[in-house]
ChimeraX commands (.cxc) that place a marker at each C-alpha (Angstrom):
marker #1 position 12.87,54.87,-46.47 radius 0.5
marker #1 position 13.10,51.55,-48.26 radius 0.5
marker #1 position 12.85,48.41,-46.19 radius 0.5
marker #1 position 14.18,44.89,-46.43 radius 0.5
marker #1 position 13.95,41.53,-44.67 radius 0.5
marker #1 position 17.05,39.52,-43.83 radius 0.5
marker #1 position 17.06,35.77,-44.36 radius 0.5
marker #1 position 19.99,33.48,-43.64 radius 0.5
marker #1 position 20.31,29.72,-43.75 radius 0.5
marker #1 position 22.69,27.29,-42.14 radius 0.5
marker #1 position 22.97,23.62,-43.00 radius 0.5
marker #1 position 23.58,22.33,-39.49 radius 0.5
marker #1 position 23.09,23.50,-35.94 radius 0.5
marker #1 position 26.89,23.48,-35.54 radius 0.5
marker #1 position 27.17,26.40,-37.96 radius 0.5
marker #1 position 25.57,28.87,-35.54 radius 0.5
marker #1 position 28.29,31.49,-36.05 radius 0.5
marker #1 position 27.74,31.51,-39.81 radius 0.5
marker #1 position 24.34,33.12,-39.22 radius 0.5
marker #1 position 26.01,36.00,-37.38 radius 0.5
marker #1 position 28.38,36.61,-40.29 radius 0.5
marker #1 position 25.64,36.31,-42.90 radius 0.5
marker #1 position 23.52,38.93,-41.11 radius 0.5
marker #1 position 26.56,41.18,-40.57 radius 0.5
marker #1 position 27.41,41.00,-44.27 radius 0.5
marker #1 position 23.84,41.86,-45.28 radius 0.5
marker #1 position 23.75,44.83,-42.87 radius 0.5
marker #1 position 27.08,46.20,-44.08 radius 0.5
marker #1 position 26.28,45.91,-47.79 radius 0.5
marker #1 position 26.24,49.35,-49.48 radius 0.5
marker #1 position 22.62,48.97,-50.61 radius 0.5
marker #1 position 21.07,47.60,-47.43 radius 0.5
marker #1 position 23.09,49.89,-45.16 radius 0.5
marker #1 position 20.85,52.74,-46.37 radius 0.5
marker #1 position 17.65,50.75,-45.75 radius 0.5
marker #1 position 15.61,49.80,-42.70 radius 0.5
marker #1 position 15.57,46.13,-41.71 radius 0.5
marker #1 position 12.04,45.07,-40.76 radius 0.5
marker #1 position 12.86,41.48,-39.81 radius 0.5
marker #1 position 15.64,38.92,-39.40 radius 0.5
marker #1 position 14.98,35.25,-39.98 radius 0.5
marker #1 position 17.12,32.18,-40.27 radius 0.5
marker #1 position 16.52,28.50,-40.87 radius 0.5
marker #1 position 18.54,25.37,-40.11 radius 0.5
marker #1 position 17.92,23.43,-43.29 radius 0.5
marker #1 position 20.16,21.10,-45.25 radius 0.5
marker #1 position 21.14,22.47,-48.64 radius 0.5
marker #1 position 19.55,19.45,-50.33 radius 0.5
marker #1 position 16.12,20.08,-48.84 radius 0.5
marker #1 position 13.98,22.59,-50.69 radius 0.5
marker #1 position 10.64,21.88,-49.02 radius 0.5
marker #1 position 9.64,23.22,-45.64 radius 0.5
marker #1 position 11.69,26.38,-45.25 radius 0.5
marker #1 position 9.12,27.96,-42.97 radius 0.5
marker #1 position 10.66,31.41,-42.65 radius 0.5
marker #1 position 11.49,31.67,-46.35 radius 0.5
marker #1 position 7.91,30.72,-47.22 radius 0.5
marker #1 position 6.60,33.31,-44.73 radius 0.5
marker #1 position 8.82,36.05,-46.17 radius 0.5
marker #1 position 7.79,35.22,-49.72 radius 0.5
marker #1 position 4.10,35.40,-48.84 radius 0.5
marker #1 position 4.60,38.61,-46.85 radius 0.5
marker #1 position 6.40,40.32,-49.74 radius 0.5
marker #1 position 3.88,39.14,-52.30 radius 0.5
marker #1 position 1.05,40.56,-50.17 radius 0.5
marker #1 position 2.86,43.85,-49.43 radius 0.5
marker #1 position 4.24,44.81,-52.83 radius 0.5
marker #1 position 5.31,48.41,-53.12 radius 0.5
marker link #1:1,2 radius 0.2
marker link #1:2,3 radius 0.2
marker link #1:3,4 radius 0.2
marker link #1:4,5 radius 0.2
marker link #1:5,6 radius 0.2
marker link #1:6,7 radius 0.2
marker link #1:7,8 radius 0.2
marker link #1:8,9 radius 0.2
marker link #1:9,10 radius 0.2
marker link #1:10,11 radius 0.2
marker link #1:11,12 radius 0.2
marker link #1:12,13 radius 0.2
marker link #1:13,14 radius 0.2
marker link #1:14,15 radius 0.2
marker link #1:15,16 radius 0.2
marker link #1:16,17 radius 0.2
marker link #1:17,18 radius 0.2
marker link #1:18,19 radius 0.2
marker link #1:19,20 radius 0.2
marker link #1:20,21 radius 0.2
marker link #1:21,22 radius 0.2
marker link #1:22,23 radius 0.2
marker link #1:23,24 radius 0.2
marker link #1:24,25 radius 0.2
marker link #1:25,26 radius 0.2
marker link #1:26,27 radius 0.2
marker link #1:27,28 radius 0.2
marker link #1:28,29 radius 0.2
marker link #1:29,30 radius 0.2
marker link #1:30,31 radius 0.2
marker link #1:31,32 radius 0.2
marker link #1:32,33 radius 0.2
marker link #1:33,34 radius 0.2
marker link #1:34,35 radius 0.2
marker link #1:35,36 radius 0.2
marker link #1:36,37 radius 0.2
marker link #1:37,38 radius 0.2
marker link #1:38,39 radius 0.2
marker link #1:39,40 radius 0.2
marker link #1:40,41 radius 0.2
marker link #1:41,42 radius 0.2
marker link #1:42,43 radius 0.2
marker link #1:43,44 radius 0.2
marker link #1:44,45 radius 0.2
marker link #1:45,46 radius 0.2
marker link #1:46,47 radius 0.2
marker link #1:47,48 radius 0.2
marker link #1:48,49 radius 0.2
marker link #1:49,50 radius 0.2
marker link #1:50,51 radius 0.2
marker link #1:51,52 radius 0.2
marker link #1:52,53 radius 0.2
marker link #1:53,54 radius 0.2
marker link #1:54,55 radius 0.2
marker link #1:55,56 radius 0.2
marker link #1:56,57 radius 0.2
marker link #1:57,58 radius 0.2
marker link #1:58,59 radius 0.2
marker link #1:59,60 radius 0.2
marker link #1:60,61 radius 0.2
marker link #1:61,62 radius 0.2
marker link #1:62,63 radius 0.2
marker link #1:63,64 radius 0.2
marker link #1:64,65 radius 0.2
marker link #1:65,66 radius 0.2
marker link #1:66,67 radius 0.2
marker link #1:67,68 radius 0.2
view
């Protein structure tokens, strides 16, 4: 079975519910609904900041190391 990692981002702490909807959308997508989720991550980062997205950096490194 193919696997995937979910990543969602919200700009402010006040947008907590947007994370729920982002993850729900990912899970219900026709492609990912047939796959196994091996992790869910989300960051609270302003859209203008591109440095320091800890979970996104972790996921990128994990995928690069575990290709296949």
